[in-house]
C-alpha positions as CSV (number, residue, x, y, z in Angstrom):
1,M,0.3,-0.1,0.1
2,E,2.6,2.6,1.1
3,T,4.8,2.0,-2.4
4,Y,1.3,2.3,-4.1
5,T,0.3,5.8,-2.5
6,M,3.7,6.9,-2.6
7,S,4.0,6.5,-6.6
8,Y,0.4,7.9,-6.9
9,D,1.2,11.1,-4.8
10,I,3.6,11.6,-2.3
11,K,1.4,14.4,-0.3
12,V,-1.3,11.6,-0.1
13,W,1.0,9.4,1.8
14,H,2.0,11.7,4.2
15,V,-1.7,12.1,4.8
16,I,-2.3,8.7,5.8
17,N,0.8,8.1,7.7
18,K,0.9,10.9,9.6
19,G,-2.8,12.7,9.2
20,N,-5.0,15.5,7.4
21,F,-2.9,18.7,6.2
22,L,-4.6,21.6,7.9
23,I,-7.2,23.6,5.8
24,P,-5.7,26.8,5.6
25,P,-7.4,29.8,6.1
26,K,-9.3,32.2,3.9
27,K,-7.6,35.7,3.7
28,D,-9.3,38.4,1.9
29,K,-7.0,41.1,-0.2
30,D,-5.4,42.5,3.1
31,S,-4.6,39.1,4.4
32,E,-6.7,39.7,7.4
33,I,-8.4,36.2,7.8
34,I,-12.2,35.3,6.8
35,V,-14.0,33.0,8.9
36,S,-16.8,30.7,7.0
37,S,-20.0,30.5,8.8
38,D,-19.8,27.1,6.8
39,P,-17.1,25.7,6.2
40,L,-18.1,23.1,4.0
41,D,-19.6,25.8,0.8
42,L,-17.3,24.6,-1.6
43,D,-18.1,27.9,-3.2
44,E,-15.8,29.8,-0.8
45,Y,-12.8,27.9,-0.7
46,T,-9.6,29.2,-2.2
47,E,-7.6,26.9,-4.8
48,E,-4.9,26.5,-2.4
49,Q,-7.8,25.3,0.3
50,A,-9.8,23.0,-2.0
51,V,-5.6,21.2,-2.7
52,V,-5.9,20.5,0.5
53,I,-9.0,18.7,0.6
54,Q,-8.4,17.1,-2.4
55,V,-5.4,15.7,-0.8
56,N,-7.3,14.4,2.4
57,A,-10.0,12.6,0.2
58,K,-7.5,11.1,-1.5
59,A,-6.0,9.7,1.1
60,K,-9.0,8.2,2.6
61,Y,-10.4,7.2,-1.4
62,L,-7.7,5.1,-1.3
63,Q,-8.1,2.7,1.3
64,Y,-11.6,2.1,0.2
65,N,-10.6,1.0,-2.9
66,A,-7.9,-1.1,-1.5
67,I,-10.1,-3.0,0.9
68,S,-12.7,-5.2,0.5
69,G,-16.7,-4.8,1.8
70,E,-15.9,-6.3,5.3
71,E,-12.8,-4.5,6.4
72,H,-14.2,-1.0,4.9
73,E,-17.2,-1.7,7.6
74,K,-14.4,-1.5,10.0
75,I,-12.8,1.5,8.7
76,S,-15.8,3.4,7.4
77,S,-17.0,5.5,11.0
78,Y,-13.2,7.0,10.8
79,E,-13.0,10.8,9.8
80,T,-9.1,10.7,8.9
81,A,-7.7,9.0,6.5
82,K,-5.0,8.0,9.1
83,E,-7.4,6.8,11.4
84,M,-8.1,4.5,9.0
85,W,-4.9,3.3,8.6
86,D,-4.2,2.6,11.9
87,K,-7.6,0.4,12.2
88,L,-6.1,-1.9,9.2
89,E,-2.4,-1.8,10.7
90,V,-3.6,-3.0,14.0
91,T,-6.0,-4.7,12.8
92,Y,-3.6,-6.9,9.9
93,E,-0.1,-6.6,11.5
94,G,-1.1,-6.6,14.9
95,T,0.1,-4.8,18.2
96,Y,4.3,-4.9,18.5
97,K,3.7,-7.4,21.0
98,V,2.1,-9.2,18.8
99,K,4.3,-8.8,15.9
100,E,7.4,-9.8,17.9
101,T,6.2,-13.5,19.0
102,R,4.9,-13.8,15.3
103,I,8.5,-13.3,13.9
104,N,9.8,-15.8,16.9
105,L,7.3,-18.5,15.5
106,L,8.2,-18.2,12.4
107,V,12.1,-18.4,13.4
108,R,11.5,-20.9,15.0
109,E,9.9,-22.8,12.4
110,Y,12.8,-22.0,10.1
111,E,15.0,-23.3,12.9
112,L,13.5,-26.6,13.2
113,F,12.6,-27.0,9.2
114,Q,13.2,-30.4,7.8
115,K,12.0,-32.1,5.4
116,K,8.8,-34.7,5.8
117,D,8.6,-38.4,4.6
118,G,6.2,-38.6,1.3
119,K,6.7,-34.9,0.2
120,S,7.7,-33.8,-3.2
121,V,10.5,-30.9,-3.4
122,E,8.1,-28.3,-4.7
123,E,6.0,-28.8,-1.4
124,I,8.7,-29.1,0.6
125,F,10.2,-25.7,-1.1
126,S,7.2,-24.2,-0.8
127,R,6.6,-24.4,2.9
128,F,10.0,-23.4,3.5
129,R,9.1,-20.4,1.0
130,K,6.1,-19.1,2.6
131,I,8.5,-19.4,6.5
132,L,10.7,-17.0,4.9
133,G,8.2,-14.8,2.9
134,D,6.2,-14.6,5.9
135,L,10.0,-13.2,8.3
136,K,10.1,-11.2,5.3
137,S,6.7,-9.2,5.3
138,F,7.3,-9.1,9.2
139,G,10.8,-6.9,8.4
140,R,12.5,-10.0,9.8
141,P,14.0,-11.4,6.5
142,L,16.9,-14.0,6.8
143,K,19.5,-15.1,4.5
144,V,20.0,-18.8,3.9
145,E,23.7,-19.6,3.4
146,N,23.3,-23.2,3.6
147,M,20.3,-24.7,2.6
148,S,21.7,-28.5,2.4
149,E,21.6,-27.9,6.2
150,K,17.6,-28.2,6.2
151,F,17.3,-31.2,4.2
């Protein structure tokens, strides 16, 4: 998601990762701030305000389009893209403690990995590759120096 969003627009990734950009105040010709009674009156927005609003909206839109209907229900009540992202992050990556536990289990599974009788080379390699892929997705890639030790 990060790479996709950054390639789309780096400002959108910033909004997802750090929070909404604040809408700049509207100023008159004398640089005095104008307070609008209706902040959602689109006809009243300056070009600068419209750009900020659009970036904030794009951040939410990209997340809505990247998830299924089930996940949509989990995040639809949140106001900002950052709140949505934080919820999805906790849901799918878990808290730090859960993440560390998963990494430890995968490292242990790697250390104890061995060939099982009756399994084809493809099945064994697939299982091994899954362990390595899972570790990489958690930010803990392992270097496989001597694969023959495992078999």
